[in-house]
C-alpha positions in Angstrom: -3.4 -7.5 17.6 -3.8 -11.3 17.2 -2.8 -13.1 14.1 -1.7 -11.7 10.8 -2.6 -8.1 10.7 -4.5 -8.1 7.4 -5.7 -11.6 6.4 -6.3 -12.9 10.0 -9.4 -15.1 10.3 -10.5 -14.3 6.7 -11.4 -17.3 4.6 -11.4 -16.5 0.9 -12.8 -19.0 -1.5 -12.1 -18.2 -5.2 -13.9 -19.1 -8.3 -12.9 -17.6 -11.6 -14.3 -18.6 -15.0 -12.6 -18.0 -18.4 -12.2 -14.4 -19.6 -15.1 -12.6 -21.1 -15.5 -14.5 -24.4 -16.0 -17.9 -22.8 -17.5 -17.3 -19.3 -19.4 -20.0 -17.4 -22.9 -19.8 -16.1 -23.9 -18.6 -12.7 -24.0 -21.5 -10.3 -27.2 -21.9 -8.3 -25.3 -23.4 -5.3 -23.0 -21.4 -3.0 -19.7 -20.6 -4.7 -17.3 -23.5 -4.6 -13.6 -23.3 -3.8 -11.5 -23.4 -6.9 -8.0 -22.3 -7.8 -7.7 -18.9 -9.5 -6.1 -19.7 -12.9 -2.7 -18.2 -13.6 -3.5 -17.3 -17.2 -5.7 -14.4 -16.5 -6.3 -12.3 -19.7 -5.6 -8.7 -19.3 -8.6 -6.7 -20.5 -8.1 -3.4 -18.7 -5.2 -1.0 -18.3 -5.1 2.1 -16.0 -3.4 4.0 -18.9 -6.3 3.4 -21.2 -8.4 6.4 -22.3 -11.6 4.9 -21.0 -12.7 3.1 -17.9 -15.0 0.1 -17.6 -18.5 1.0 -16.6 -19.3 -1.1 -13.5 -22.7 -1.4 -11.7 -22.4 -2.2 -8.0 -26.0 -2.1 -6.7 -27.2 -2.5 -3.2 -28.1 -6.1 -2.4 -30.9 -7.5 -0.3 -30.5 -8.1 3.4 -31.3 -11.4 5.2 -34.5 -10.9 7.2 -32.9 -12.3 10.4 -30.0 -9.7 10.3 -29.9 -7.5 13.4 -28.6 -3.9 13.5 -24.9 -4.9 13.9 -25.0 -7.2 10.9 -26.9 -4.6 8.8 -24.2 -2.0 9.6 -21.5 -4.4 8.6 -23.3 -5.2 5.3 -23.6 -1.4 4.5 -19.9 -1.0 5.3 -18.9 -3.8 2.9 -20.9 -2.3 0.0 -19.7 1.3 0.6 -16.1 0.2 1.0 -16.3 -2.0 -2.1 -17.5 0.9 -4.2 -14.9 3.2 -2.8 -12.1 0.7 -3.4 -13.1 0.1 -7.0 -13.5 3.8 -7.7 -10.1 4.5 -6.3 -8.4 2.2 -8.7 -9.2 4.6 -11.6 -10.0 1.5 -13.6 -13.8 1.7 -13.3 -16.6 4.2 -13.4 -18.7 2.8 -10.6 -22.5 3.2 -10.5 -24.0 2.7 -7.0 -27.5 2.6 -5.7 -28.0 6.4 -6.0 -27.5 6.1 -9.8 -29.3 2.8 -10.2 -32.4 3.8 -8.2 -34.6 3.3 -11.2 -33.8 -0.4 -11.5 -36.8 -2.6 -10.6 -35.6 -6.1 -10.0 -37.8 -8.9 -11.4 -36.0 -11.9 -10.0 -35.1 -13.0 -13.5 -31.4 -12.7 -13.8 -31.3 -12.0 -17.5 -33.9 -9.2 -17.2 -32.2 -7.7 -14.2 -28.8 -7.6 -15.9 -30.3 -6.0 -18.9 -31.6 -3.2 -16.7 -28.0 -2.5 -15.4 -26.8 -2.5 -19.1 -29.5 0.1 -20.0 -27.7 2.5 -17.6 -24.6 2.2 -19.8 -22.8 -0.4 -17.7 -20.6 -3.1 -19.2 -20.1 -5.2 -16.1 -22.1 -5.7 -12.9 -20.9 -6.8 -9.5 -23.7 -8.3 -7.5 -23.3 -9.1 -3.8 -25.3 -11.4 -1.6 -25.2 -11.6 2.2 -25.9 -14.6 4.4 -25.6 -15.3 8.1 -24.1 -18.4 9.8 -24.4 -18.0 13.5 -22.1 -15.1 14.4 -20.5 -15.2 11.0 -21.2 -12.9 8.0 -21.0 -14.5 4.6 -20.5 -12.4 1.5 -20.8 -13.8 -2.0 -20.0 -11.6 -5.0 -20.6 -12.4 -8.6 -19.4 -10.5 -11.6 -21.3 -10.5 -14.9 -20.4 -9.5 -18.5 -23.6 -7.5 -19.4 -23.1 -7.8 -23.1 -23.4 -11.6 -23.0 -25.2 -11.9 -19.6 -22.5 -14.5 -18.6 -21.1 -15.0 -15.1 -17.4 -14.4 -15.2 -16.1 -14.2 -11.6 -17.2 -15.2 -8.2 -15.9 -14.8 -4.6 -17.0 -16.0 -1.2 -15.9 -14.6 2.2 -16.9 -15.5 5.7 -15.9 -14.3 9.1 -16.9 -12.0 12.0 -18.5 -8.7 11.3 -15.3 -6.9 12.4 -13.8 -8.1 9.1 -16.4 -6.3 7.0 -13.9 -3.9 5.5 -11.5 -6.8 4.8 -14.2 -8.5 2.8 -14.6 -5.5 0.6 -10.8 -4.9 0.2 -10.2 -8.5 -0.8 -13.1 -8.5 -3.2 -11.9 -5.3 -4.8 -8.4 -6.7 -5.2 -9.6 -9.9 -6.9 -11.7 -7.9 -9.3 -8.7 -5.8 -10.2 -6.6 -9.0 -10.6 -9.2 -10.5 -13.0 -9.4 -7.5 -15.3 -5.8 -6.4 -15.3 -3.6 -9.5 -14.4 -2.1 -7.4 -11.6 -2.8 -7.4 -7.8 -4.6 -4.4 -6.3 -3.6 -2.6 -3.1 -6.8 -2.6 -1.1 -5.4 -5.3 1.3 -2.2 -3.5 2.0 -1.2 -1.2 4.9 0.9 1.9 5.5 3.1 2.5 8.5 3.8 6.1 9.4 4.9 8.5 12.1 2.5 10.8 14.0 2.5 13.3 16.9 -1.3 13.2 17.2 -1.5 11.7 20.7 1.2 13.7 22.6 2.8 17.1 22.1 6.5 16.7 21.8 6.6 13.0 21.0 6.2 10.9 17.8 5.0 7.3 17.6 4.7 4.7 14.9 1.1 4.1 13.6 -0.5 1.8 11.0 -3.4 2.3 8.7 -5.2 0.6 5.8 -4.1 1.9 2.3 -7.1 4.3 2.2 -6.5 5.9 5.6 -9.0 3.8 7.6 -8.3 1.8 10.8 -5.5 4.1 12.0 -3.9 2.6 15.1 -0.8 3.2 17.2 2.0 0.6 17.3 4.5 2.2 19.7 4.0 3.9 23.0 7.5 5.1 23.9 6.5 8.7 24.7 9.6 9.7 22.8 10.6 10.4 19.2 10.2 7.3 16.9 10.9 7.6 13.2 11.5 5.8 9.9 9.3 2.7 10.0 10.3 0.0 7.5 8.3 -3.2 6.8 9.5 -6.7 6.9 8.6 -8.2 3.5 6.3 -10.8 5.1 4.4 -8.2 7.1 5.3 -9.8 10.4 6.8 -6.6 11.8 8.6 -3.3 11.4 12.0 -1.9 12.1 12.2 1.7 13.2 14.3 4.3 14.8 13.6 5.6 18.3 15.2 7.9 20.9 13.3 6.5 23.9 16.5 5.1 25.6 18.2 8.5 25.3 20.0 8.0 22.0 18.9 6.9 18.5 18.6 3.1 18.4 17.0 0.6 16.0 14.1 -1.6 17.2 11.9 -4.4 15.9 8.1 -4.2 16.4 6.5 -7.7 16.2 3.0 -7.0 14.8 1.7 -10.5 15.9 2.8 -10.4 19.6 3.1 -6.6 20.0 6.6 -7.0 21.5 9.3 -4.4 20.8 13.0 -5.5 20.9 16.3 -3.7 20.4 18.4 -4.5 17.4 20.9 -1.7 17.7 21.0 0.1 21.1 24.7 0.8 21.5 26.5 3.9 22.7 27.3 4.7 19.1 23.9 5.9 17.5 22.4 4.4 14.4 20.1 6.2 11.9 18.0 5.6 8.8 17.3 1.8 9.3 16.2 -0.3 6.3 15.5 -4.1 6.2 16.6 -6.1 3.1 14.2 -8.6 1.4 15.8 -11.6 3.2 14.4 -10.2 6.5 17.7 -10.6 8.2 20.1 -8.0 6.8 19.7 -4.6 8.3 21.1 -1.5 6.7 21.7 1.8 8.7 23.8 4.9 8.8 26.3 5.6 11.6 28.7 8.5 12.2 32.4 7.6 12.1 34.4 10.7 11.1 31.3 11.4 9.1 28.1 9.5 8.3 28.6 6.1 6.6 26.4 3.2 5.6 26.7 -0.1 7.5 25.0 -3.6 7.3 24.4 -6.0 10.2 22.4 -9.2 10.8 19.1 -8.5 12.6 19.9 -11.4 14.9 23.2 -9.8 16.0 26.9 -9.7 15.1 29.4 -7.0 14.1 28.3 -4.3 11.7 30.1 -4.2 8.3 31.0 -0.8 6.9 29.9 -0.5 3.3 30.8 3.1 2.4 34.0 5.1 3.0 33.7 8.7 1.9 34.8 12.1 3.2 31.2 13.2 2.8 27.9 12.1 4.3 26.4 8.7 3.2 22.9 7.9 4.6 19.4 6.7 3.9 20.3 3.2 2.5 17.5 1.1 1.0 18.0 -2.4 -0.4 16.7 -3.3 -3.8 13.8 -5.8 -4.2 16.1 -8.6 -5.3 18.6 -7.9 -2.5 21.6 -7.2 -4.8 21.9 -3.4 -4.7 21.6 -0.6 -2.3 20.3 2.9 -3.1 21.5 5.7 -0.7 22.0 9.4 -0.4 25.5 10.8 -0.6 27.0 14.3 -0.7 30.3 13.1 -2.1 29.7 15.1 -5.3 29.3 18.3 -3.3 25.5 18.2 -2.8 23.2 15.3 -1.7 22.4 12.9 -4.6 21.1 9.4 -5.1 23.7 6.6 -5.6 23.6 2.9 -6.1 26.1 0.3 -4.9 26.3 -3.5 -4.7 25.2 -5.2 -1.5 28.8 -5.5 -0.6 29.5 -1.8 -1.1 31.2 -2.2 -4.6 30.1 -0.9 -8.0 29.3 2.6 -7.0 27.1 4.5 -9.4 25.5 8.0 -9.3 21.9 8.0 -10.6 20.5 11.5 -10.1 21.8 14.5 -12.0 18.7 16.8 -12.2 18.4 19.1 -9.2 21.1 20.1 -6.7 19.6 18.3 -3.7 18.1 14.8 -4.0 17.5 12.4 -1.1 15.5 9.5 0.4 15.2 7.0 -2.5 12.6 4.2 -2.4 12.6 1.3 -4.9 9.9 0.4 -7.4 9.0 -3.3 -6.7 10.5 -4.5 -10.0 13.7 -2.7 -9.3 13.5 -0.5 -12.5 13.0 2.9 -10.8 13.6 5.0 -7.7 11.3 7.6 -6.3 12.9 10.2 -4.2 12.6 13.8 -2.8 14.1 16.7 -4.6 14.7 20.1 -2.9 13.6 23.1 -5.0 16.3 25.5 -6.1 15.2 28.1 -3.6 14.0 27.6 -0.1 13.2 24.5 1.8 10.4 23.1 -0.4 10.7 19.6 -1.8 9.0 17.7 -4.6 8.7 14.0 -5.4 10.6 12.8 -8.5 11.2 9.4 -10.1 14.3 8.2 -12.0 14.3 5.3 -14.5 17.4 3.2 -13.8 17.4 1.8 -17.4 17.1 5.0 -19.4 18.3 7.5 -16.8 15.2 9.6 -17.5 14.1 11.7 -14.6 10.5 12.9 -14.0 9.1 15.4 -11.5 5.7 14.2 -10.1 4.7 17.0 -7.7 4.6 20.8 -8.2 3.0 23.8 -6.7 2.7 24.9 -3.1 3.8 22.7 -0.2 6.8 20.5 0.5 6.6 16.9 -0.5 8.9 14.3 1.0 9.6 10.7 2.1 8.0 8.7 -0.9 7.3 5.0 -0.7 6.0 2.8 -3.6 3.0 0.5 -3.2 3.8 -3.2 -3.6 2.4 -3.2 -7.1 4.4 -0.1 -8.1 1.3 1.8 -9.2 0.9 4.2 -6.3 3.2 6.3 -4.1 2.7 7.4 -0.5 4.5 10.5 0.6 4.1 13.3 3.2 3.2 17.0 2.5 3.3 20.2 4.5 1.1 22.9 3.0 2.0 26.5 3.7 0.9 27.4 7.2 -0.6 23.9 7.7 0.3 20.5 9.2 2.1 17.7 7.6 -0.1 14.9 6.2 0.2 11.7 4.2 -1.0 11.5 0.6 -1.1 8.7 -1.9 -0.8 9.4 -5.6 -0.7 7.4 -8.8 2.8 6.7 -10.1 2.3 9.3 -12.9 1.2 12.0 -10.4 -2.2 12.4 -11.9 -4.4 11.3 -9.0 -3.8 12.3 -5.4 -5.6 11.5 -2.1 -5.0 12.7 1.5 -5.3 9.8 3.9 -4.5 11.4 7.3 -6.1 14.4 9.1 -5.1 14.4 12.8 -1.8 15.9 14.0 1.4 15.9 11.9 2.0 12.7 10.0 5.1 11.7 8.0 7.5 9.0 6.8 5.0 6.6 5.2 6.2 3.1 4.5 4.0 0.9 2.3 3.7 -2.8 3.2 4.1 -5.7 0.8 1.4 -8.3 0.3 0.4 -10.4 3.3 0.7 -13.9 2.0 
């Protein structure tokens, strides 16, 4: 896969006026390139009782557009509406609701028609062609005032149609909330879909589209973890006969060994510096180690008579969360990056494991085994208050959680009774859930950071 895996070959030109009260007029010329201001006013919050009513009508099509371009335009608009609906910030009205709108060509009159349907904001798209390139221009209007408040322009090949929509959605979210969206992010995961008895590493867009295989070891590969810059993944694989840790370069496609010694390594995790690799290794029992990705001797960080495993570095690179049974049953602990300042953080539940950090370092999401049987649930603990909250309940076993880069969503895997294991994403409060895989058994999701 050439170039950066998400933003490759996409040119994004940004124009953003002042917030709603002082918006600028709609330009007649194509949207110019301007810097997005840093002082975006927050006017929406996902926790608010009401959502913003947003019209996203179907746009016209250039008369010279052939079937492939028309398909790409349809995909852009459908994906854009799906992305914005998924955020839970907007009640989106599409063409099926707005079928009664009769456009006059007069912008003020047309916007008033969208407002008559109860909308507060309208996102109008326009497509143009430039040789083999598709151009998308999107304009957002405040319908109460009729003012133009936000514009975007994207151009590239028709294979980037979904990327156009994802990028547009994320910038709309940023404008109205002051926070980045997740539509341009990706999830790495493990699947057995292509071969009985083997598991490979796959990637997909945040919404489950564009699923593609990354490894082809015809073996068991597990535990993918992203490099912060999105250039690659570390993962565990048994393809050389014993568990080793490998690097998958997502630009070149090359796979290289980081740890492939006689003494096995487990549970790899990459620190934010992109160089420090954490892993678990058995001595007299399982302990946590650190080593440079470029080589050198591993440093042992834990020394316990019980099992220590599943290390994960904090977003600021100063602390490590890990699972330890030193208290008698598996619990989540913290320690400094050098192995000092040990602290237990979970006390609810007898069996807690597999912690993943919130991007701001304030919380950990993890898997908790139910009191009876092998069923697990997803829980989150606040590291400031110590408050613990269970996010999943009911049938099925829910494991391997991973926060989105904005901290507002969690990916995890679930096995329903009698069914296969699949990956879901849910809001950080557990209120909204969506299944994003459907073939084979799928597990160990790892959410990417932002690709910039």
